[in-house]
Each structure stands twice: as C-alpha cells, then as structure tokens.
C-alpha positions in Angstrom: -14.2 1.3 -2.8 -10.7 2.5 -1.8 -7.6 2.0 0.3 -5.9 4.6 2.4 -2.1 4.4 2.1 -0.2 6.0 4.9 3.5 6.7 4.0 6.2 8.3 6.0 7.1 11.2 3.6 5.6 13.0 0.6 8.3 12.4 -1.9 6.8 9.4 -3.8 3.2 9.3 -2.3 1.2 9.5 -5.6 3.7 7.4 -7.6 3.5 4.6 -5.0 -0.3 4.7 -5.1 -0.3 4.4 -8.9 2.3 1.7 -8.8 0.3 -0.5 -6.4 -2.9 0.2 -8.3 -1.3 -1.0 -11.6 -0.7 -4.4 -10.0 -4.1 -4.7 -8.2 -6.6 -3.5 -10.8 -6.1 -6.3 -13.4 -6.7 -8.9 -10.7 -10.0 -7.4 -9.5 -13.5 -7.3 -11.1 -13.6 -3.5 -10.5 -10.8 -1.0 -10.0 -9.9 0.3 -6.6 -8.8 3.8 -5.6 -5.8 4.3 -3.4 -5.5 7.6 -1.5 -2.0 8.4 -0.2 -1.7 10.2 3.1 1.8 11.4 4.1 3.7 12.3 7.2 6.8 14.4 7.8 9.2 11.6 8.2 9.4 8.4 10.3 9.2 10.1 13.7 6.0 11.9 12.7 4.6 8.6 11.4 5.3 6.8 14.6 3.9 9.6 16.7 0.7 10.4 14.8 -0.3 7.2 12.9 -3.0 6.2 15.4 -4.5 9.6 15.4 -4.6 9.9 11.6 -6.1 6.4 11.1 -8.9 7.2 13.5 -9.5 10.6 11.8 -9.8 9.2 8.3 -11.8 6.1 9.2 -14.3 7.6 11.7 -17.8 8.3 10.7 -19.2 8.3 7.1 -16.0 9.3 5.5 -14.5 5.9 6.2 -17.5 3.8 5.2 -16.1 2.9 1.7 -12.6 2.3 2.9 -11.4 -1.3 2.4 -8.4 -0.9 4.7 -5.9 1.6 5.9 -2.4 0.3 4.8 0.6 1.7 6.7 4.0 1.5 4.8 7.2 2.5 6.5 10.9 1.6 5.9 12.2 -1.1 8.1 15.7 0.4 8.0 16.7 2.0 11.4 13.2 1.4 12.8 14.7 -0.6 15.6 16.0 2.7 17.0 12.4 3.6 17.8 10.7 0.3 18.5 12.2 -1.5 21.5 10.8 -4.9 20.7 12.8 -5.0 17.5 16.2 -4.6 19.2 18.4 -7.7 19.2 16.5 -9.3 16.3 18.8 -10.1 13.5 16.4 -12.0 11.2 14.5 -9.6 8.8 11.3 -11.7 9.0 11.4 -11.5 12.8 12.0 -7.8 12.7 9.1 -7.2 10.3 6.7 -9.4 12.5 7.7 -7.5 15.6 7.3 -4.1 14.0 4.0 -5.1 12.4 2.5 -6.4 15.7 3.8 -3.3 17.6 2.2 -0.8 15.2 -1.1 -2.6 14.8 -1.5 -2.9 18.6 -0.6 0.7 18.9 -3.2 1.8 16.3 -5.9 -0.6 17.5 -8.2 -0.3 14.5 -9.7 -3.3 12.8 -9.1 -1.8 9.3 -5.5 -1.0 9.9 -2.7 -3.1 8.4 1.0 -2.3 8.9 3.5 -3.3 6.3 7.3 -2.8 6.1 9.6 -2.0 3.2 12.9 -3.7 3.8 15.3 -0.7 3.5 13.7 1.9 1.2 11.2 2.0 -1.7 14.3 1.9 -3.9 14.3 -1.9 -3.4 11.1 -2.0 -5.5 12.8 0.1 -8.2 15.8 -2.1 -8.5 13.6 -5.0 -9.3 12.8 -3.3 -12.6 16.2 -2.5 -14.2 14.6 -1.8 -17.6 13.0 1.4 -16.1 16.4 3.0 -15.5 18.4 5.1 -17.9 20.2 2.9 -20.4 23.7 3.7 -19.0 22.6 2.5 -15.5 20.7 -0.6 -16.5 23.5 -3.2 -16.6 24.7 -2.5 -13.1 21.1 -2.3 -11.7 20.3 -5.6 -13.3 23.1 -7.4 -11.4 21.3 -6.6 -8.2 17.7 -6.9 -9.4 17.1 -10.6 -8.5 17.1 -9.9 -4.7 16.7 -6.2 -4.1 15.8 -6.6 -0.5 18.9 -8.6 0.1 21.1 -5.5 -0.6 22.9 -4.1 2.5 23.3 -3.4 5.3 26.6 -2.1 4.2 25.0 -0.4 1.2 21.2 0.3 1.2 19.3 0.3 -2.1 19.1 4.1 -2.1 22.9 4.3 -1.5 23.4 1.8 -4.3 21.4 4.0 -6.7 23.4 7.1 -5.6 26.6 5.3 -6.5 25.4 4.0 -9.8 24.0 7.4 -10.8 27.2 9.1 -9.8 29.5 6.6 -11.6 27.3 6.0 -14.7 25.3 9.2 -15.2 27.6 11.8 -13.6 24.9 13.0 -11.2 23.1 12.2 -8.0 20.0 10.1 -7.7 17.1 12.2 -6.4 14.4 10.4 -4.5 11.7 13.0 -5.1 12.1 13.3 -8.9 14.0 10.2 -10.1 12.3 7.8 -7.6 8.8 9.0 -8.5 9.5 8.9 -12.3 11.0 5.4 -12.0 7.9 4.2 -10.0 5.6 5.3 -12.8 7.4 3.2 -15.4 8.6 0.3 -13.2 6.8 -3.1 -13.7 5.0 -3.8 -10.4 5.0 -7.6 -11.2 8.8 -7.6 -10.9 8.6 -5.9 -7.5 5.9 -8.3 -6.4 8.0 -11.3 -7.2 11.0 -9.7 -5.4 9.6 -8.1 -2.3 6.1 -6.4 -2.4 4.4 -8.9 -0.1 1.8 -6.5 1.1 0.1 -6.7 -2.3 -1.2 -10.2 -1.4 -2.9 -8.7 1.7 -4.4 -5.8 -0.3 -5.6 -8.1 -3.0 -7.3 -10.4 -0.5 -8.9 -7.5 1.3 -10.2 -6.0 -2.0 -11.6 -9.3 -3.2 -13.4 -9.9 0.1 -14.9 -6.3 -0.1 -16.1 -6.9 -3.6 -17.7 -10.2 -2.5 -19.4 -8.6 0.4 -20.7 -5.7 -1.7 -22.0 -8.1 -4.4 -23.8 -10.2 -1.8 -25.3 -7.2 -0.1 -26.5 -5.8 -3.5 -28.1 -9.1 -4.5 -29.9 -9.4 -1.2 -31.2 -5.8 -1.5 -32.4 -6.5 -5.1 -34.2 -9.7 -3.9 -35.9 -7.7 -1.1 -37.1 -5.1 -3.5 -38.4 -7.8 -5.9 -40.3 -9.5 -3.0 -41.9 -6.2 -1.9 -43.0 -5.4 -5.5 -44.5 -8.9 -5.7 -46.4 -8.4 -2.4 -47.7 -5.1 -3.6 -49.0 -6.6 -6.8 -50.7 -9.5 -4.9 -52.5 -7.0 -2.6 -54.4 -5.5 -5.6 -55.5 -1.8 -5.8 -55.7 0.1 -2.6 -58.1 2.8 -1.3 -57.0 6.4 -0.9 -58.5 8.8 1.6 -58.7 12.5 0.9 -59.5 15.2 3.5 
C-alpha cells in the first residue's frame, strides 16, 4: 500500500516523503510507503506530469497505489496557468490550479496539491528544528508561515536569517532536507499542510477496502472447505 508523490525538483524529494509519512503512519492501522518521483523544475512538471502519472499507474505496477499526489509550489504558477491570472485570493488560486492540473492529467487516482510559496513554509512552522541562533527570528514568523510574502517568500526569509544570524546562505538541497527530517509534521499540518487530510482519508479508505476484500475471501474459502467436507470422500480414476 503506497502513495506516489510527484514533486517538481529533486532537492528534498526523500525528506518530503519521510516528513509526510511521519504524520500519516501513527494515524493508520498499518504504515504506508511514499515513493517520491521528481521532475527537472516546474516547467518539466507541467509538461510531463500527465505522461508520468499514466506511466507509473498503468498495468500491474500501479495496482497497490492508493493515489498519485502532485505537489508543486503555487508561487509564480500563474505565469504558466492562464486560469489563475487575475485571482488575488490564495484559496481561489489553489482551487483554479488544482482543477486545471487534475483535468489535464485525467486520472482517477491523481490529486493535485499546492504549497503556498515553497516547502520552506512547512519548515518555518517548526522553529525548534533550526540552529539555536536562528530560532528566535524564525519563531516570530512561525504562526502563519504561508502568510509570509509576497514581498519576501519563506525561502528568501530563511536566506536573510541565515545570512544575518549564521553568517552563511541557506541551502535548499542540504539545509532544507536536514530541517525536514527533524521538523515536527504536526506543526506544519496545523499551519499549512492541508493535503495530509486528503492523504489520510485516501489511505483509510484503502485499508477499509482491503480489509473487507480479505474478509470476503476468507469467508469464501471457509464455505468451500465446508462444502468439500459435506461432500464426503470422492472417487479417483487412474489410467
């Protein structure tokens, strides 16, 4: 039982999967696997997402997949998706982008979700995961990490804090991945990770369907065994 997680770049792909899994597993009767699949940036994601979803869900290879979850940053997405232009409300932007992508992919197991700005919004929700010299300033912004910007995105905020407090740049590929491994996913859920509700409901429904199917199969085998016992010994023919 697994999810496919389609992300727009490779920098944090495994750390994101681990991060989501740490929130989901305690709420499920059995753990789920999350397989990350990455693209070479946003343009590659928009161009090839339908093709990759079909490739990974077709045939027997996709039989145990609960759902294919697409995750892409909302920031600057309106440059590529015309239906988003002119929408100032973040909720309306997310809804328009989600509907556009799901209609484009046209697969019953595909769900598109959006990260407002970057994945750094999730990190800022867990100030205790940051180096001690940076925690105080991150904590000031942690109550509403998706409300940061647009004048300064979460990633730009972390670049400034790391420069001013740690004397170095924030690096998405190394710092971001390390922070995700130690960040509390419950904090990010309360702040902005709405797609976890969707994943949890999908996983619970899959567990329920699997349990029902297994019980039905067990009852069928029991009935057959009972019928065979009632029939008594049979006669064999040998040539």
